[in-house]
N, CA, C and O atoms as CSV, one atom per row, in Angstrom:
chain,resi,resn,atom,element,x,y,z
A,1,MET,N,N,159.184,45.116,148.938
A,1,MET,CA,C,159.679,46.450,148.691
A,1,MET,C,C,160.205,47.039,150.010
A,1,MET,O,O,159.629,46.838,151.079
A,2,ASN,N,N,161.281,47.745,149.897
A,2,ASN,CA,C,161.919,48.423,151.006
A,2,ASN,C,C,161.004,49.534,151.537
A,2,ASN,O,O,160.372,50.234,150.745
A,3,TRP,N,N,160.922,49.709,152.869
A,3,TRP,CA,C,160.051,50.733,153.445
A,3,TRP,C,C,160.513,52.135,153.066
A,3,TRP,O,O,159.699,53.057,153.004
A,4,LEU,N,N,161.819,52.309,152.810
A,4,LEU,CA,C,162.306,53.618,152.369
A,4,LEU,C,C,161.792,53.951,150.969
A,4,LEU,O,O,161.551,55.116,150.654
A,5,HIS,N,N,161.627,52.938,150.142
A,5,HIS,CA,C,161.048,53.168,148.813
A,5,HIS,C,C,159.596,53.606,148.959
A,5,HIS,O,O,159.157,54.533,148.278
A,6,ALA,N,N,158.851,52.951,149.837
A,6,ALA,CA,C,157.454,53.337,150.067
A,6,ALA,C,C,157.361,54.775,150.573
A,6,ALA,O,O,156.486,55.530,150.150
A,7,LEU,N,N,158.252,55.149,151.467
A,7,LEU,CA,C,158.272,56.521,151.978
A,7,LEU,C,C,158.611,57.510,150.862
A,7,LEU,O,O,158.042,58.599,150.793
A,8,SER,N,N,159.532,57.124,150.001
A,8,SER,CA,C,159.884,57.957,148.852
A,8,SER,C,C,158.680,58.134,147.924
A,8,SER,O,O,158.454,59.233,147.419
A,9,TYR,N,N,157.908,57.076,147.694
A,9,TYR,CA,C,156.735,57.161,146.814
A,9,TYR,C,C,155.626,57.988,147.447
A,9,TYR,O,O,154.900,58.691,146.743
A,10,LEU,N,N,155.485,57.912,148.783
A,10,LEU,CA,C,154.516,58.740,149.484
A,10,LEU,C,C,154.847,60.227,149.263
A,10,LEU,O,O,153.971,61.019,148.918
A,11,PHE,N,N,156.110,60.591,149.465
A,11,PHE,CA,C,156.509,61.983,149.259
A,11,PHE,C,C,156.509,62.363,147.780
A,11,PHE,O,O,156.286,63.525,147.440
A,12,GLY,N,N,156.755,61.398,146.903
A,12,GLY,CA,C,156.645,61.668,145.472
A,12,GLY,C,C,155.225,62.054,145.091
A,12,GLY,O,O,155.021,62.992,144.320
A,13,GLY,N,N,154.234,61.334,145.629
A,13,GLY,CA,C,152.838,61.678,145.386
A,13,GLY,C,C,152.486,63.029,145.964
A,13,GLY,O,O,151.738,63.799,145.361
A,14,LEU,N,N,153.027,63.314,147.133
A,14,LEU,CA,C,152.792,64.600,147.780
A,14,LEU,C,C,153.328,65.746,146.910
A,14,LEU,O,O,152.609,66.710,146.649
A,15,PHE,N,N,154.570,65.647,146.466
A,15,PHE,CA,C,155.156,66.711,145.649
A,15,PHE,C,C,154.482,66.833,144.292
A,15,PHE,O,O,154.324,67.941,143.779
A,16,LEU,N,N,154.082,65.706,143.701
A,16,LEU,CA,C,153.416,65.770,142.399
A,16,LEU,C,C,152.074,66.487,142.498
A,16,LEU,O,O,151.765,67.349,141.676
A,17,ALA,N,N,151.277,66.130,143.504
A,17,ALA,CA,C,149.979,66.787,143.674
A,17,ALA,C,C,150.144,68.255,144.063
A,17,ALA,O,O,149.332,69.091,143.665
A,18,ASN,N,N,151.177,68.578,144.831
A,18,ASN,CA,C,151.416,69.965,145.226
A,18,ASN,C,C,151.875,70.823,144.045
A,18,ASN,O,O,151.640,72.031,144.030
A,19,ALA,N,N,152.519,70.216,143.072
A,19,ALA,CA,C,153.002,70.972,141.915
A,19,ALA,C,C,151.854,71.538,141.082
A,19,ALA,O,O,151.974,72.627,140.521
A,20,VAL,N,N,150.761,70.819,141.001
A,20,VAL,CA,C,149.678,71.176,140.074
A,20,VAL,C,C,149.086,72.561,140.331
A,20,VAL,O,O,149.087,73.375,139.407
A,21,PRO,N,N,148.575,72.885,141.535
A,21,PRO,CA,C,147.944,74.200,141.688
A,21,PRO,C,C,148.918,75.360,141.493
A,21,PRO,O,O,148.547,76.401,140.950
A,22,HIS,N,N,150.161,75.183,141.935
A,22,HIS,CA,C,151.135,76.265,141.787
A,22,HIS,C,C,151.497,76.472,140.319
A,22,HIS,O,O,151.511,77.600,139.827
A,23,PHE,N,N,151.786,75.386,139.635
A,23,PHE,CA,C,152.191,75.485,138.236
A,23,PHE,C,C,151.050,76.020,137.374
A,23,PHE,O,O,151.258,76.904,136.543
A,24,VAL,N,N,149.858,75.489,137.570
A,24,VAL,CA,C,148.706,75.920,136.764
A,24,VAL,C,C,148.375,77.386,137.025
A,24,VAL,O,O,148.143,78.142,136.082
A,25,SER,N,N,148.350,77.792,138.281
A,25,SER,CA,C,148.074,79.199,138.591
A,25,SER,C,C,149.117,80.099,137.950
A,25,SER,O,O,148.782,81.134,137.374
A,26,GLY,N,N,150.375,79.708,138.050
A,26,GLY,CA,C,151.440,80.505,137.445
A,26,GLY,C,C,151.329,80.594,135.940
A,26,GLY,O,O,151.494,81.674,135.373
A,27,VAL,N,N,151.053,79.485,135.284
A,27,VAL,CA,C,150.921,79.470,133.828
A,27,VAL,C,C,149.720,80.311,133.383
A,27,VAL,O,O,149.745,80.922,132.315
A,28,MET,N,N,148.675,80.337,134.206
A,28,MET,CA,C,147.497,81.139,133.887
A,28,MET,C,C,147.712,82.621,134.203
A,28,MET,O,O,146.844,83.446,133.919
A,29,GLY,N,N,148.859,82.962,134.785
A,29,GLY,CA,C,149.162,84.344,135.103
A,29,GLY,C,C,148.493,84.850,136.364
A,29,GLY,O,O,148.344,86.058,136.547
A,30,ARG,N,N,148.089,83.939,137.232
A,30,ARG,CA,C,147.383,84.321,138.455
A,30,ARG,C,C,148.308,84.216,139.668
A,30,ARG,O,O,149.050,83.242,139.802
A,31,PRO,N,N,148.266,85.211,140.548
A,31,PRO,CA,C,149.005,85.074,141.801
A,31,PRO,C,C,148.353,83.985,142.656
A,31,PRO,O,O,147.149,83.747,142.558
A,32,PHE,N,N,149.143,83.340,143.480
A,32,PHE,CA,C,148.647,82.238,144.306
A,32,PHE,C,C,149.529,82.140,145.545
A,32,PHE,O,O,150.679,82.578,145.523
A,33,GLN,N,N,149.004,81.574,146.616
A,33,GLN,CA,C,149.774,81.397,147.837
A,33,GLN,C,C,150.964,80.474,147.582
A,33,GLN,O,O,150.883,79.522,146.806
A,34,SER,N,N,152.061,80.783,148.256
A,34,SER,CA,C,153.225,79.902,148.202
A,34,SER,C,C,154.017,80.080,149.485
A,34,SER,O,O,153.756,81.010,150.248
A,35,PRO,N,N,154.979,79.205,149.733
A,35,PRO,CA,C,155.810,79.352,150.933
A,35,PRO,C,C,156.678,80.607,150.905
A,35,PRO,O,O,157.245,80.981,151.931
A,36,PHE,N,N,156.793,81.263,149.752
A,36,PHE,CA,C,157.669,82.421,149.607
A,36,PHE,C,C,156.932,83.742,149.758
A,36,PHE,O,O,157.549,84.805,149.694
A,37,ALA,N,N,155.620,83.687,149.957
A,37,ALA,CA,C,154.817,84.904,150.107
A,37,ALA,C,C,154.976,85.449,151.520
A,37,ALA,O,O,155.522,84.789,152.404
A,38,LYS,N,N,154.489,86.659,151.706
A,38,LYS,CA,C,154.480,87.249,153.039
A,38,LYS,C,C,153.055,87.528,153.429
A,38,LYS,O,O,152.404,88.325,152.754
A,39,PRO,N,N,152.522,86.925,154.475
A,39,PRO,CA,C,153.107,85.841,155.270
A,39,PRO,C,C,153.111,84.524,154.491
A,39,PRO,O,O,152.258,84.311,153.629
A,40,PRO,N,N,154.060,83.648,154.789
A,40,PRO,CA,C,154.183,82.386,154.054
A,40,PRO,C,C,152.896,81.566,154.065
A,40,PRO,O,O,152.292,81.344,155.115
A,41,GLY,N,N,152.492,81.124,152.886
A,41,GLY,CA,C,151.305,80.283,152.752
A,41,GLY,C,C,149.993,81.035,152.802
A,41,GLY,O,O,148.936,80.447,152.571
A,42,LYS,N,N,150.038,82.329,153.100
A,42,LYS,CA,C,148.808,83.121,153.178
A,42,LYS,C,C,148.804,84.250,152.160
A,42,LYS,O,O,147.796,84.495,151.498
A,43,GLY,N,N,149.935,84.936,152.038
A,43,GLY,CA,C,150.039,85.999,151.055
A,43,GLY,C,C,150.161,85.414,149.654
A,43,GLY,O,O,150.372,84.214,149.484
A,44,LEU,N,N,150.025,86.276,148.658
A,44,LEU,CA,C,150.094,85.827,147.272
A,44,LEU,C,C,151.501,86.010,146.717
A,44,LEU,O,O,152.164,87.013,146.977
A,45,SER,N,N,151.937,85.023,145.951
A,45,SER,CA,C,153.196,85.107,145.219
A,45,SER,C,C,152.887,85.353,143.755
A,45,SER,O,O,151.791,85.053,143.283
A,46,SER,N,N,153.847,85.896,143.049
A,46,SER,CA,C,153.658,86.198,141.635
A,46,SER,C,C,153.494,84.912,140.824
A,46,SER,O,O,153.880,83.834,141.276
A,47,PRO,N,N,152.922,85.031,139.629
A,47,PRO,CA,C,152.823,83.859,138.762
A,47,PRO,C,C,154.186,83.223,138.473
A,47,PRO,O,O,154.296,81.999,138.408
A,48,THR,N,N,155.217,84.043,138.302
A,48,THR,CA,C,156.557,83.510,138.017
A,48,THR,C,C,157.062,82.656,139.177
A,48,THR,O,O,157.607,81.573,138.964
A,49,VAL,N,N,156.885,83.139,140.389
A,49,VAL,CA,C,157.306,82.366,141.565
A,49,VAL,C,C,156.552,81.044,141.616
A,49,VAL,O,O,157.137,80.010,141.941
A,50,ASN,N,N,155.258,81.065,141.297
A,50,ASN,CA,C,154.467,79.838,141.337
A,50,ASN,C,C,154.859,78.853,140.246
A,50,ASN,O,O,154.848,77.644,140.478
A,51,VAL,N,N,155.205,79.345,139.063
A,51,VAL,CA,C,155.692,78.436,138.015
A,51,VAL,C,C,156.985,77.768,138.483
A,51,VAL,O,O,157.155,76.558,138.333
A,52,LEU,N,N,157.891,78.561,139.049
A,52,LEU,CA,C,159.161,77.998,139.516
A,52,LEU,C,C,158.954,77.014,140.667
A,52,LEU,O,O,159.590,75.961,140.707
A,53,TRP,N,N,158.066,77.356,141.604
A,53,TRP,CA,C,157.787,76.466,142.734
A,53,TRP,C,C,157.105,75.178,142.249
A,53,TRP,O,O,157.445,74.086,142.704
A,54,GLY,N,N,156.159,75.307,141.342
A,54,GLY,CA,C,155.501,74.129,140.784
A,54,GLY,C,C,156.485,73.239,140.045
A,54,GLY,O,O,156.448,72.016,140.181
A,55,PHE,N,N,157.366,73.854,139.260
A,55,PHE,CA,C,158.358,73.084,138.514
A,55,PHE,C,C,159.318,72.369,139.465
A,55,PHE,O,O,159.682,71.217,139.231
A,56,ALA,N,N,159.730,73.050,140.537
A,56,ALA,CA,C,160.607,72.416,141.531
A,56,ALA,C,C,159.917,71.202,142.158
A,56,ALA,O,O,160.560,70.186,142.419
A,57,ASN,N,N,158.615,71.311,142.396
A,57,ASN,CA,C,157.860,70.177,142.943
A,57,ASN,C,C,157.793,69.029,141.941
A,57,ASN,O,O,157.882,67.865,142.334
A,58,PHE,N,N,157.637,69.340,140.641
A,58,PHE,CA,C,157.654,68.295,139.610
A,58,PHE,C,C,159.004,67.568,139.604
A,58,PHE,O,O,159.052,66.342,139.503
A,59,VAL,N,N,160.086,68.321,139.711
A,59,VAL,CA,C,161.426,67.719,139.712
A,59,VAL,C,C,161.606,66.816,140.933
A,59,VAL,O,O,162.110,65.699,140.814
A,60,LEU,N,N,161.194,67.300,142.102
A,60,LEU,CA,C,161.295,66.467,143.310
A,60,LEU,C,C,160.455,65.201,143.186
A,60,LEU,O,O,160.893,64.124,143.589
A,61,ALA,N,N,159.255,65.321,142.633
A,61,ALA,CA,C,158.403,64.136,142.434
A,61,ALA,C,C,159.091,63.148,141.506
A,61,ALA,O,O,159.101,61.948,141.780
A,62,TYR,N,N,159.661,63.633,140.421
A,62,TYR,CA,C,160.384,62.768,139.480
A,62,TYR,C,C,161.512,62.017,140.188
A,62,TYR,O,O,161.654,60.802,140.048
A,63,LEU,N,N,162.304,62.765,140.946
A,63,LEU,CA,C,163.437,62.136,141.630
A,63,LEU,C,C,162.973,61.080,142.632
A,63,LEU,O,O,163.556,59.998,142.709
A,64,LEU,N,N,161.934,61.386,143.394
A,64,LEU,CA,C,161.452,60.456,144.422
A,64,LEU,C,C,160.735,59.240,143.838
A,64,LEU,O,O,160.791,58.151,144.408
A,65,LEU,N,N,160.063,59.425,142.706
A,65,LEU,CA,C,159.301,58.312,142.125
A,65,LEU,C,C,160.129,57.453,141.177
A,65,LEU,O,O,160.014,56.228,141.185
A,66,LEU,N,N,160.946,58.079,140.377
A,66,LEU,CA,C,161.596,57.328,139.304
A,66,LEU,C,C,163.087,57.088,139.494
A,66,LEU,O,O,163.701,56.349,138.724
A,67,GLN,N,N,163.669,57.704,140.512
A,67,GLN,CA,C,165.095,57.488,140.744
A,67,GLN,C,C,165.362,56.688,142.017
A,67,GLN,O,O,166.514,56.394,142.336
A,68,VAL,N,N,164.306,56.337,142.740
A,68,VAL,CA,C,164.440,55.540,143.965
A,68,VAL,C,C,163.710,54.218,143.740
A,68,VAL,O,O,162.517,54.207,143.436
A,69,GLY,N,N,164.410,53.132,143.887
A,69,GLY,CA,C,163.787,51.819,143.698
A,69,GLY,C,C,163.310,51.618,142.276
A,69,GLY,O,O,163.867,52.178,141.332
A,70,ARG,N,N,162.254,50.799,142.131
A,70,ARG,CA,C,161.667,50.515,140.818
A,70,ARG,C,C,160.175,50.782,140.907
A,70,ARG,O,O,159.390,49.868,141.158
A,71,PHE,N,N,159.778,52.038,140.702
A,71,PHE,CA,C,158.369,52.407,140.764
A,71,PHE,C,C,157.634,51.756,139.606
A,71,PHE,O,O,158.010,51.925,138.446
A,72,ASP,N,N,156.569,51.003,139.931
A,72,ASP,CA,C,155.792,50.277,138.930
A,72,ASP,C,C,154.319,50.666,139.081
A,72,ASP,O,O,153.714,50.440,140.129
A,73,LEU,N,N,153.747,51.255,138.021
A,73,LEU,CA,C,152.353,51.680,138.052
A,73,LEU,C,C,151.384,50.525,138.253
A,73,LEU,O,O,150.250,50.745,138.679
A,74,ARG,N,N,151.798,49.313,137.960
A,74,ARG,CA,C,150.922,48.145,138.098
A,74,ARG,C,C,151.038,47.479,139.468
A,74,ARG,O,O,150.342,46.503,139.747
A,75,SER,N,N,151.910,48.004,140.314
A,75,SER,CA,C,152.141,47.401,141.621
A,75,SER,C,C,151.414,48.190,142.709
A,75,SER,O,O,151.654,49.383,142.897
A,76,ALA,N,N,150.528,47.505,143.417
A,76,ALA,CA,C,149.810,48.161,144.521
A,76,ALA,C,C,150.785,48.626,145.594
A,76,ALA,O,O,150.543,49.640,146.249
A,77,ALA,N,N,151.874,47.904,145.781
A,77,ALA,CA,C,152.868,48.290,146.783
A,77,ALA,C,C,153.496,49.643,146.458
A,77,ALA,O,O,153.950,50.345,147.362
A,78,CYS,N,N,153.528,50.009,145.202
A,78,CYS,CA,C,154.055,51.312,144.786
A,78,CYS,C,C,152.951,52.368,144.742
A,78,CYS,O,O,153.157,53.504,145.170
A,79,ILE,N,N,151.787,51.994,144.228
A,79,ILE,CA,C,150.704,52.955,144.021
A,79,ILE,C,C,150.052,53.391,145.329
A,79,ILE,O,O,149.675,54.555,145.457
A,80,VAL,N,N,149.910,52.511,146.286
A,80,VAL,CA,C,149.225,52.868,147.540
A,80,VAL,C,C,149.945,54.005,148.273
A,80,VAL,O,O,149.286,54.979,148.637
A,81,PRO,N,N,151.263,53.936,148.509
A,81,PRO,CA,C,151.894,55.076,149.178
A,81,PRO,C,C,151.878,56.343,148.319
A,81,PRO,O,O,151.715,57.445,148.843
A,82,PHE,N,N,152.046,56.190,147.007
A,82,PHE,CA,C,151.970,57.343,146.102
A,82,PHE,C,C,150.600,58.014,146.197
A,82,PHE,O,O,150.510,59.231,146.361
A,83,ALA,N,N,149.542,57.222,146.095
A,83,ALA,CA,C,148.180,57.760,146.148
A,83,ALA,C,C,147.875,58.356,147.521
A,83,ALA,O,O,147.183,59.370,147.614
A,84,ALA,N,N,148.382,57.739,148.581
A,84,ALA,CA,C,148.162,58.281,149.928
A,84,ALA,C,C,148.802,59.655,150.065
A,84,ALA,O,O,148.190,60.566,150.624
A,85,GLY,N,N,150.014,59.817,149.568
A,85,GLY,CA,C,150.679,61.120,149.614
A,85,GLY,C,C,149.928,62.159,148.810
A,85,GLY,O,O,149.753,63.290,149.265
A,86,ALA,N,N,149.479,61.789,147.611
A,86,ALA,CA,C,148.735,62.721,146.763
A,86,ALA,C,C,147.406,63.101,147.411
A,86,ALA,O,O,147.012,64.267,147.381
A,87,LEU,N,N,146.719,62.131,147.992
A,87,LEU,CA,C,145.437,62.412,148.638
A,87,LEU,C,C,145.613,63.302,149.867
A,87,LEU,O,O,144.850,64.247,150.066
A,88,LEU,N,N,146.609,63.004,150.683
A,88,LEU,CA,C,146.822,63.791,151.903
A,88,LEU,C,C,147.107,65.258,151.596
A,88,LEU,O,O,146.507,66.142,152.207
A,89,ILE,N,N,148.016,65.527,150.655
A,89,ILE,CA,C,148.334,66.927,150.344
A,89,ILE,C,C,147.173,67.595,149.626
A,89,ILE,O,O,146.963,68.797,149.789
A,90,SER,N,N,146.422,66.849,148.842
A,90,SER,CA,C,145.265,67.424,148.150
A,90,SER,C,C,144.178,67.837,149.133
A,90,SER,O,O,143.597,68.914,148.995
A,91,LEU,N,N,143.898,66.993,150.125
A,91,LEU,CA,C,142.913,67.350,151.146
A,91,LEU,C,C,143.389,68.543,151.974
A,91,LEU,O,O,142.624,69.473,152.229
A,92,GLN,N,N,144.639,68.511,152.385
A,92,GLN,CA,C,145.183,69.618,153.174
A,92,GLN,C,C,145.137,70.911,152.365
A,92,GLN,O,O,144.786,71.959,152.906
A,93,SER,N,N,145.480,70.857,151.096
A,93,SER,CA,C,145.450,72.046,150.236
A,93,SER,C,C,144.031,72.566,150.071
A,93,SER,O,O,143.813,73.778,150.084
A,94,SER,N,N,143.068,71.672,149.916
A,94,SER,CA,C,141.685,72.118,149.741
A,94,SER,C,C,141.187,72.835,150.991
A,94,SER,O,O,140.460,73.823,150.889
A,95,TRP,N,N,141.568,72.353,152.158
A,95,TRP,CA,C,141.154,73.013,153.406
A,95,TRP,C,C,141.879,74.348,153.572
A,95,TRP,O,O,141.270,75.357,153.926
A,96,HIS,N,N,143.176,74.338,153.314
A,96,HIS,CA,C,143.972,75.556,153.502
A,96,HIS,C,C,143.589,76.639,152.487
A,96,HIS,O,O,143.274,77.763,152.876
A,97,PHE,N,N,143.614,76.316,151.211
A,97,PHE,CA,C,143.343,77.316,150.184
A,97,PHE,C,C,141.867,77.672,150.100
A,97,PHE,O,O,141.521,78.762,149.644
A,98,GLY,N,N,140.996,76.774,150.531
A,98,GLY,CA,C,139.568,77.069,150.548
A,98,GLY,C,C,139.232,78.254,151.441
A,98,GLY,O,O,138.281,78.989,151.174
A,99,ARG,N,N,140.010,78.439,152.498
A,99,ARG,CA,C,139.800,79.594,153.383
A,99,ARG,C,C,140.001,80.906,152.645
A,99,ARG,O,O,139.343,81.898,152.960
A,100,PHE,N,N,140.891,80.926,151.678
A,100,PHE,CA,C,141.235,82.159,150.972
A,100,PHE,C,C,140.414,82.384,149.706
A,100,PHE,O,O,140.297,83.512,149.227
A,101,HIS,N,N,139.852,81.313,149.174
A,101,HIS,CA,C,139.169,81.405,147.876
A,101,HIS,C,C,137.673,81.085,147.972
A,101,HIS,O,O,137.031,80.838,146.951
A,102,GLY,N,N,137.119,81.087,149.171
A,102,GLY,CA,C,135.686,80.888,149.342
A,102,GLY,C,C,135.202,79.467,149.221
A,102,GLY,O,O,134.006,79.246,149.030
A,103,GLY,N,N,136.089,78.489,149.326
A,103,GLY,CA,C,135.680,77.097,149.165
A,103,GLY,C,C,135.239,76.405,150.431
A,103,GLY,O,O,134.684,75.308,150.370
A,104,ASN,N,N,135.472,77.021,151.591
A,104,ASN,CA,C,135.098,76.409,152.866
A,104,ASN,C,C,134.173,77.357,153.634
A,104,ASN,O,O,134.626,78.047,154.547
A,105,PRO,N,N,132.885,77.403,153.279
A,105,PRO,CA,C,131.979,78.333,153.954
A,105,PRO,C,C,131.906,78.140,155.460
A,105,PRO,O,O,131.728,79.113,156.193
A,106,ALA,N,N,132.038,76.917,155.937
A,106,ALA,CA,C,131.951,76.660,157.376
A,106,ALA,C,C,133.151,77.243,158.126
A,106,ALA,O,O,133.059,77.516,159.323
A,107,ALA,N,N,134.268,77.435,157.435
A,107,ALA,CA,C,135.487,77.933,158.083
A,107,ALA,C,C,135.514,79.458,158.143
A,107,ALA,O,O,136.414,80.033,158.754
A,108,ARG,N,N,134.557,80.109,157.527
A,108,ARG,CA,C,134.558,81.592,157.533
A,108,ARG,C,C,134.129,82.111,158.897
A,108,ARG,O,O,133.250,81.538,159.541
A,109,PRO,N,N,134.765,83.217,159.340
A,109,PRO,CA,C,134.386,83.795,160.643
A,109,PRO,C,C,133.042,84.473,160.601
A,109,PRO,O,O,132.587,85.004,161.614
């Protein structure tokens, strides 16, 4: 497999995992942090903004996973970079958003 395909699958996993909290929060009608809030990533964006941001992430994940190369769910060469991207953004999100939602008690001042 081409290394550019692996990089595409890594970012596909990243965008797919990033879509979930934004889309779900928006669909539930809850404000949530987004890059469009003030300050970016810390302030809350409206549910509508989060639905749109989550949907944009789903579209990017689709393009990176299914329109580049031949993504195969049974191939470790495809799944490993995808899973690494999803895990990395999920861990980063848990640390970042945990500060705002009480999930990281050790990080509180």
